[in-house]
C-alpha positions as CSV (number, residue, x, y, z in Angstrom):
1,X,42.8,109.7,61.6
2,X,40.5,106.8,61.2
3,X,40.5,103.1,61.5
4,X,38.7,100.0,60.7
5,X,39.1,96.5,62.1
6,X,37.1,93.3,62.8
7,X,35.5,93.6,66.2
8,X,34.7,90.1,67.3
9,X,34.0,90.7,71.0
10,X,30.7,92.4,70.3
11,X,28.4,91.4,73.1
12,X,25.0,90.5,71.7
13,X,22.4,89.8,74.3
14,X,19.8,88.9,71.7
15,X,18.4,85.4,72.4
16,X,17.2,85.8,75.9
17,X,17.8,83.4,78.7
18,X,14.7,82.2,80.5
19,X,14.3,83.7,83.9
20,X,11.8,82.3,86.4
21,X,10.1,84.9,88.5
22,X,10.0,84.3,92.3
23,X,6.6,82.8,93.0
24,X,6.7,82.5,96.8
25,X,3.8,84.8,97.1
26,X,6.1,87.8,97.4
27,X,5.9,88.5,93.7
28,X,2.2,87.7,93.3
29,X,-0.7,90.2,93.4
30,X,-4.2,90.2,92.3
31,X,-5.3,93.2,90.2
32,X,-8.8,94.6,90.5
33,X,-9.9,92.7,87.4
34,X,-8.8,89.4,89.0
35,X,-5.7,89.0,86.8
36,X,-2.8,87.4,88.6
37,X,0.3,89.5,88.3
38,X,4.0,89.6,89.2
39,X,5.4,92.4,91.3
40,X,7.5,94.8,89.2
41,X,10.2,95.1,91.8
42,X,10.7,91.3,91.8
43,X,10.9,91.3,88.0
44,X,13.4,94.2,88.1
45,X,15.6,92.4,90.5
46,X,15.7,89.3,88.3
47,X,16.6,91.4,85.3
48,X,19.2,93.3,87.3
49,X,20.9,90.1,88.4
50,X,20.7,88.6,84.9
51,X,22.1,91.8,83.3
52,X,25.2,91.7,85.5
53,X,25.7,88.0,84.8
54,X,25.6,88.6,81.1
55,X,27.7,91.8,80.9
56,X,29.8,91.8,84.1
57,X,28.5,95.2,84.9
58,X,25.8,96.0,87.4
59,X,23.0,98.2,86.3
60,X,22.6,101.4,88.3
61,X,18.8,101.0,88.1
62,X,16.2,98.7,86.7
63,X,12.6,99.9,86.7
64,X,9.6,97.8,85.6
65,X,5.8,98.4,85.7
66,X,4.3,97.9,89.2
67,X,2.3,94.9,88.1
68,X,3.0,92.6,85.2
69,X,0.2,90.1,84.1
70,X,1.2,86.5,84.5
71,X,-0.2,85.5,81.1
72,X,1.8,83.5,78.6
73,X,2.8,85.8,75.6
74,X,2.2,89.0,77.6
75,X,5.0,91.5,77.0
76,X,6.3,94.3,79.2
77,X,9.1,96.9,79.1
78,X,11.6,97.8,81.8
79,X,14.2,100.5,81.8
80,X,17.8,99.8,82.5
81,X,20.2,102.6,83.5
82,X,24.0,102.0,83.3
83,X,26.5,104.9,83.8
84,X,24.1,107.5,82.5
85,X,23.0,105.5,79.5
86,X,19.4,104.2,79.4
87,X,18.0,101.3,77.4
88,X,14.7,99.4,77.3
89,X,14.5,95.7,78.2
90,X,11.6,93.9,76.6
91,X,10.2,90.9,78.6
92,X,7.8,88.2,77.5
93,X,5.9,85.9,79.8
94,X,6.8,82.3,78.8
95,X,4.1,80.6,80.8
96,X,1.2,81.5,83.2
97,X,3.3,80.6,86.3
98,X,5.6,83.6,86.2
99,X,8.5,82.5,84.0
100,X,9.8,85.2,81.6
101,X,12.5,85.9,79.0
102,X,14.0,89.3,78.4
103,X,16.4,91.0,76.1
104,X,17.6,94.6,75.7
105,X,16.0,96.5,72.8
106,X,19.6,97.2,71.5
107,X,22.8,95.3,71.6
108,X,25.1,95.8,74.6
109,X,28.7,96.6,73.7
110,X,31.7,96.5,76.1
111,X,33.1,100.0,75.9
112,X,36.4,99.1,77.6
113,X,37.2,96.6,74.8
114,X,36.4,99.1,72.1
115,X,38.6,101.8,73.8
116,X,41.5,99.3,74.1
117,X,41.3,98.4,70.5
118,X,41.3,102.0,69.3
119,X,44.1,103.0,71.7
120,X,46.2,100.1,70.4
121,X,45.9,101.5,66.8
122,X,46.5,105.1,67.9
123,X,49.7,104.3,69.9
124,X,51.0,104.0,73.4
125,X,50.9,107.8,74.1
126,X,47.1,108.0,73.6
127,X,44.5,107.0,76.2
128,X,41.0,106.3,74.9
129,X,37.9,106.1,77.1
130,X,34.4,105.1,76.2
131,X,31.3,104.5,78.3
132,X,31.7,101.2,80.1
133,X,28.6,99.8,78.6
134,X,27.2,101.1,75.3
135,X,23.7,100.3,74.1
136,X,23.8,100.4,70.3
137,X,22.7,98.4,67.3
138,X,25.0,97.9,64.3
139,X,25.2,101.2,62.4
140,X,24.4,103.4,65.5
141,X,27.1,106.0,66.0
142,X,28.6,106.7,69.5
143,X,31.6,108.6,70.7
144,X,34.7,108.0,72.8
145,X,37.4,110.4,74.0
146,X,41.1,110.2,73.2
147,X,43.8,112.1,75.2
148,X,47.4,112.3,74.1
149,X,50.2,112.4,76.7
150,X,50.6,116.1,76.0
151,X,47.0,116.8,77.0
152,X,45.5,117.2,73.5
153,X,41.9,115.9,73.6
154,X,39.9,114.6,70.7
155,X,36.5,113.0,70.2
156,X,36.5,109.6,68.4
157,X,33.4,108.9,66.4
158,X,32.7,105.2,66.4
159,X,30.3,102.8,64.5
160,X,30.1,99.1,64.6
161,X,29.0,97.9,61.2
162,X,26.5,95.1,60.5
163,X,29.3,92.7,59.8
164,X,31.0,93.5,63.2
165,X,33.6,95.8,61.7
166,X,34.6,98.6,64.0
167,X,35.1,101.9,62.2
168,X,36.2,105.1,63.9
169,X,37.5,108.6,63.1
170,X,39.3,111.0,65.4
171,X,37.7,114.5,65.4
172,X,40.1,117.1,66.7
173,X,38.6,119.7,69.0
């Protein structure tokens, strides 16, 4: 069985919100070459809080480089782990004072909403589960699991197309 529908609740986190790093001396350090830097743990904390605000889901772990140069235009990468799924976050310093923007390297999709939509099409006797948060760009495949009331289990192959259309196919095991 397969399906296709317009999926409008696709959470796109592109278009980063500015985040100002904490500059009370805690996040500042001087590297050997004299470059003023932000502490990576401070930046990771800001990204962690922002990630939860944007998605409603707390990251299990956010990890950034130990020291990040406070230089406008400087970019850095941090790793975000949510429920066993890892994605990169790309940050950019927006000024020399420690403000930065960030965005995931892929779109963030609400897996619970996708599961509910597929389950609604399969019927009331089928429960569908997906990862709570899915990192995927349009066209990237991912899987969910469907279980009928009688215990029959199947994998559901899912793709969100460029236009936001959700396509899926049940693959019986």
